[in-house]
Each structure stands twice: as C-alpha cells, then as structure tokens.
C-alpha positions in Angstrom: 92.5 116.9 96.2 95.8 118.3 95.7 96.0 122.0 94.5 99.0 121.2 92.4 100.5 118.2 90.7 101.9 115.4 92.9 105.4 114.4 92.2 105.3 111.0 91.1 108.4 108.8 91.2 109.2 106.5 88.7 108.2 102.9 88.8 109.3 101.8 92.1 110.5 98.3 91.5 110.7 95.9 88.3 108.9 93.1 90.7 105.3 92.7 89.2 103.4 90.8 91.5 102.7 87.1 92.2 99.8 87.1 89.5 102.0 88.8 86.7 103.3 86.9 83.9 107.5 86.7 83.4 107.3 88.7 80.4 105.8 92.2 82.6 109.2 92.2 84.6 111.4 92.0 81.6 113.4 95.1 81.8 114.1 95.4 78.2 110.2 95.1 77.3 109.5 97.8 80.1 112.2 100.0 79.1 111.5 100.0 75.1 107.5 100.7 76.2 108.7 103.6 78.8 110.6 105.1 75.8 107.9 104.7 73.4 105.3 106.8 75.5 108.0 109.1 76.7 108.7 109.8 72.9 105.1 110.4 72.5 104.8 113.0 75.5 108.1 114.7 74.1 106.6 115.1 70.7 103.4 116.6 72.1 105.0 119.1 74.5 106.0 121.7 72.1 102.6 122.0 70.7 101.0 122.4 74.2 99.0 125.6 74.2 98.7 125.8 70.3 95.0 125.4 70.2 95.1 122.7 67.6 94.4 119.2 69.2 94.7 117.3 65.9 98.3 118.6 65.7 99.0 117.7 69.2 97.6 114.4 68.5 99.4 114.0 65.4 102.9 114.4 66.7 102.5 111.9 69.7 100.8 109.4 67.0 103.9 109.5 64.6 106.5 109.5 67.7 104.6 106.6 69.4 104.4 104.8 65.7 108.2 104.9 65.1 109.2 104.1 68.9 107.0 101.0 69.0 108.4 99.6 65.9 111.5 98.6 68.2 109.5 97.1 71.0 110.9 93.4 71.8 107.2 91.7 71.1 104.5 91.0 68.8 102.2 93.8 69.3 98.9 94.1 68.4 96.7 97.2 68.6 93.1 96.7 70.3 92.0 100.1 70.7 94.1 103.4 69.7 91.4 106.1 71.0 91.3 108.5 67.9 88.5 107.5 66.1 85.7 108.6 68.5 87.2 112.1 67.9 88.1 111.6 64.5 91.9 112.6 65.5 94.9 110.7 64.6 95.4 107.6 66.0 97.0 103.9 66.1 94.3 101.7 64.6 93.0 98.6 65.8 94.7 95.5 64.1 98.1 97.6 63.4 101.0 95.3 64.3 104.2 96.9 65.9 107.2 95.5 67.8 110.1 93.2 66.3 107.8 90.2 66.4 109.9 88.6 68.5 109.3 88.0 72.1 105.6 87.9 73.9 102.5 88.4 72.2 100.8 91.5 73.6 97.8 93.5 72.7 97.8 97.1 72.8 95.3 99.8 74.0 96.8 103.3 73.7 96.1 107.0 73.7 98.7 108.8 72.4 97.7 111.9 74.1 94.8 111.5 76.6 93.3 114.9 77.4 94.0 116.4 73.9 92.0 119.4 74.4 93.7 120.3 77.6 97.1 119.9 75.9 96.0 122.3 73.3 94.5 124.8 75.5 97.6 124.9 77.8 96.1 123.1 80.9 96.9 120.5 83.3 95.8 116.9 83.0 97.3 115.6 79.7 99.0 112.4 79.4 100.7 109.8 76.9 99.6 106.5 78.0 99.3 102.6 76.8 98.6 99.5 78.4 99.7 96.0 77.0 98.4 92.6 78.2 98.4 89.1 76.8 96.8 88.6 73.5 93.3 88.2 74.0 93.1 89.8 77.4 91.5 93.3 76.5 88.0 93.4 75.1 87.4 94.4 71.7 85.0 97.3 72.0 84.4 97.5 68.3 82.2 100.5 67.3 81.7 101.2 71.0 82.7 104.9 71.8 81.0 105.3 75.4 80.6 103.3 78.6 78.8 104.0 81.5 81.4 103.2 84.5 81.8 102.6 88.1 85.1 102.2 89.6 86.2 102.5 93.3 89.3 100.9 95.4 87.3 98.4 97.3 86.5 96.7 99.5 84.0 94.9 97.3 80.9 95.7 99.2 79.4 91.9 98.7 79.6 88.7 99.9 79.2 85.4 98.2 76.6 83.0 99.0 77.1 79.4 99.6 77.3 78.4 95.6 79.9 81.1 94.9 77.5 83.7 93.5 77.6 87.2 94.5 75.3 87.9 97.2 72.2 90.4 96.0 71.6 93.9 97.1 75.3 94.3 98.6 77.7 95.0 95.7 77.8 98.5 93.9 76.2 97.9 90.6 75.5 99.7 87.6 71.8 99.1 87.6 71.2 100.1 91.4 70.4 103.5 92.4 73.1 106.3 93.1 71.9 106.4 96.5 71.7 102.7 96.9 75.4 102.4 95.7 76.8 105.2 98.1 75.0 103.5 101.2 76.7 100.3 100.1 80.1 101.7 99.8 79.8 103.9 102.9 79.0 100.6 104.8 81.6 98.8 103.3 84.1 101.3 104.5 82.4 102.1 107.8 81.9 105.9 106.9 79.0 108.1 106.7 77.9 109.0 103.1 78.8 112.6 103.9 82.4 111.8 103.9 82.6 110.1 100.4 84.0 111.9 97.4 82.6 111.3 94.2 84.1 112.1 90.8 81.4 112.6 88.0 82.6 114.2 84.6 80.7 117.2 83.7 78.5 116.4 81.1 74.8 116.6 80.1 74.7 113.2 79.9 75.7 112.9 83.6 73.7 115.4 84.9 71.4 113.1 86.8 74.4 111.2 88.5 75.7 114.4 89.5 72.6 115.5 91.0 71.8 112.2 92.7 75.7 112.4 94.6 74.6 115.6 96.1 70.9 114.3 96.8 72.3 111.5 98.5 74.7 113.8 101.0 77.7 112.9 99.2 80.8 115.1 98.0 80.5 115.7 94.4 84.0 116.3 92.7 82.9 117.6 88.8 85.7 117.5 86.2 85.8 118.6 82.6 88.8 116.5 81.2 90.9 113.7 82.6 88.9 110.5 83.8 92.0 108.3 83.8 93.3 110.8 86.6 90.3 110.5 88.5 90.4 106.8 88.1 93.7 106.3 89.6 92.5 108.4 92.6 89.4 106.2 92.9 90.9 102.9 92.7 94.0 103.8 94.9 94.1 103.0 98.5 95.8 106.3 99.0 93.8 108.3 96.4 91.6 111.3 97.0 88.3 110.2 95.8 86.2 107.3 96.7 84.1 106.2 93.7 84.0 107.5 89.9 80.5 107.2 88.3 79.0 108.3 85.0 79.5 108.0 81.2 83.0 108.4 79.8 85.1 107.1 76.7 85.1 103.4 76.0 88.5 103.4 74.6 89.8 105.1 78.0 87.6 102.6 79.6 90.2 99.7 78.9 93.0 101.6 79.9 91.2 102.5 83.0 90.4 98.5 83.3 94.1 97.7 83.1 94.8 100.3 86.1 92.0 99.1 88.2 93.4 95.6 87.8 96.9 96.6 89.0 95.4 98.2 92.1 93.3 95.5 93.0 90.4 97.5 92.5 86.7 97.0 91.3 85.0 98.0 88.2 82.0 97.8 86.2 80.7 99.0 82.8 78.0 98.9 80.1 77.4 100.2 76.6 75.8 103.5 76.8 75.8 105.1 73.1 75.5 108.6 72.8 74.1 108.7 69.1 72.0 107.1 66.6 74.9 106.0 64.8 77.0 104.5 67.5 74.0 102.7 68.7 73.3 101.4 64.6 76.8 100.4 64.7 76.5 98.3 68.0 73.3 97.1 67.1 74.8 95.6 64.3 77.7 93.9 65.9 75.1 92.2 68.2 72.9 91.0 65.4 75.8 89.2 63.7 76.1 85.7 64.6 80.2 85.0 65.3 81.3 88.7 64.9 84.4 89.7 66.6 83.8 91.1 69.9 80.0 90.4 70.0 80.2 88.3 73.2 82.0 90.7 75.2 79.4 93.2 73.5 76.4 91.4 74.3 77.4 91.4 78.2 78.2 95.3 77.9 74.8 95.9 76.6 73.0 94.3 80.0 71.5 97.0 82.3 74.1 95.4 84.9 77.0 95.7 82.7 80.1 93.4 83.3 82.9 93.5 85.9 86.8 93.9 85.3 87.5 90.4 84.0 85.5 91.3 80.9 87.3 94.4 80.2 90.9 93.1 81.2 91.3 89.5 81.6 94.7 89.3 82.7 97.4 91.6 84.1 98.5 94.5 82.1 101.5 96.8 82.3 100.6 100.4 82.0 103.1 103.1 81.1 102.3 106.8 81.8 104.4 110.1 80.8 102.8 113.4 81.5 102.2 115.8 78.4 101.1 119.0 81.0 101.3 118.1 84.9 99.1 115.2 85.9 97.9 114.3 89.4 98.3 110.9 89.3 100.5 110.8 92.2 99.0 107.2 94.2 99.6 105.7 90.8 102.7 103.4 91.8 101.4 100.1 91.7 103.9 97.5 90.5 102.3 97.3 87.0 102.0 101.0 86.6 104.9 103.0 85.4 104.7 106.4 85.7 107.8 108.4 84.3 108.5 111.8 85.5 112.2 112.1 84.3 111.3 114.8 81.7 110.8 117.9 84.0 108.1 120.4 82.9 109.8 123.3 83.9 108.4 126.7 83.2 104.5 125.7 83.8 102.4 128.3 84.5 99.0 126.5 84.6 95.7 128.6 84.8 94.7 125.6 87.6 96.7 122.6 88.4 95.5 119.5 90.0 92.4 117.8 91.1 90.4 120.9 91.9 87.0 120.6 93.3 84.2 121.1 90.7 
C-alpha cells in the first residue's frame, strides 16, 4: 500500500468504451457532473478538521444540490447515503437537472468519509455515479450489505448449459478459506500473497480472523471502503479482495466502479439492527412493492451479482475532500478530478496503511 496519496490524473480520455451509451461520452454532461462533484468537495474543504460531520455534509449537500440543477439531463436520485447516518442528504426520488437530455439515475455521497473529513484525516471524497434510468438497484430501507469484490479473473467456468460451474467461483455463502483458495488458484499464486481488505468493525471480526487463519495478508481499515474497492477491483491496485459488511448506499457506488473496471462483485443484505430488519421484511412481504424483486435476491445467502446492483455502465465522478489513495481509478468511466490542489495538508497518516 502507498504511504502517501497517489497523484491521480484527470480522466484520461472522453472515450467510454464499446459497452457505454453515447450519453456517457457527452463532454457537456461530463463537465457538468464533474463541476457538481467539485463544488461539493470545495464546499466541504474549509470545514476539514472542524469536528462536526453534519456541518461537513450540509455544506457539500447544499453545493451539490445547486450545481446539479444545471446538469443537462433528467436526473432522479436513487440513493443519497445520508439516511443511514441521519446526516444531510439528497433524498431518493428528488429530481435534478434541466430535464432535457438523457434520463439518468443518480447514486451519490456528497462526502464519503464524513468522519474522516471532520477529524482532519485523509480518505474523504465527494462521489457520484449516474446510469440509465432503472439501472441501479433500489435498496429501499437497506443500510448494510455483505460484500465481496475483486478484479477477476472470475474463478469459475460455465457448464454446457451456460450455468455457473459450482465450487469454483468466489461466493458469499462459501467460507473465507475456500474463497481465498479459489482466488489464489485463479491467479496461480499462493494464498499467502493475497492481500484482503476488511473494515475494522465487530460485525467483521470473524471475517478478519478467518483471513489470517487462512494465511492471507489482512488489511484492516476504519473508514473508506470505496477507496479499498478501487484498489481491489483495479488490476494495478494494491489489494486482491474486499470482504465484509459495509454501507449499502456505498455499495451502489462501488458497483458502478466495479463495472467500469470489468471486475467481480457479489452482495447480500446484512441488516445490523432490528429496525432495519423489520423495514426490509415489510418491503419483502409487500407484493409489488418498489424494489422488492431485487431485495428478494439480495436476501438470499448467495446474494446477487453485479448486474443486479448496477445493470448498465455508469459514469462515476470523484473529487477529494482530503487526500485519497485512488490512484488506480483511471477507468474510462471513472473520472477522478484532482485539479484542486490540497496544499498545506499535514495528515496524521495518509494513504492505505496496513491495519
């Protein structure tokens, strides 16, 4: 892992790849979305180190809301992240843009890593992703997902009927040891060389212990799973796998990044409170409820794959609030804007340090 944030070039090219829709290459749309994310980051930066996460979020939300009004598209918010933390947010169903242009859905975190920014630490960013209407899963009342992310190659074949061959692919309902063995085999490497990111939380303690017991290298982190997904899914990243339970709204942003890099992601619901569990049960029990179909798949032990989370190529835009180690993020559909220099930064620690 780098000991200091990598220098990240701006998006290398307006080309978006053969699987992307023409809207994603529109320079006016890309510029407007980049400016919106930069506006959120710039608004949050003066509050870095203030100790008030809500103030950081509120400044970014206000700036983002104003900037999105002028984006040449019809934009609908699918997920605004802040509900989980009772923070200022863009609310699901809110509409933005001029109303002219492509119909897009938006998942957004005005400041991912609010506590990092409030505490004056690296790893906070403004980030959004847009995709064609209906592409993102509607996670409804879900706050947490159990996630598995890696760059590939997918460690499974397919049988003669085109179905996934059992016992080979990494799977949420497989043991950590089995998953590490399959990933090592796919890369023709020893398990001991695999580096696995797990967020340091009590809910993930058994996963972290299992990684160590299997002989792999454990990278624990407090905040910043989007950064870690970038490193796990990019072929030139510093991580081989991300495992464990993290935020559901962040999961949609991560799915967009994974798709941009052609990586592998699986996820399933993992409610962390009785209230969250009851809300999810209510949606699943209501025939025809919005999002119930995708939530039903997410509730299974095996979870769902990338297509159920982000069913089409999405354009992702990231701007740092504090220095971020997202150096490998330069996929054509991932714009990382570092035009605004973060001078005078004297962090306690920086980059993706080992846990």
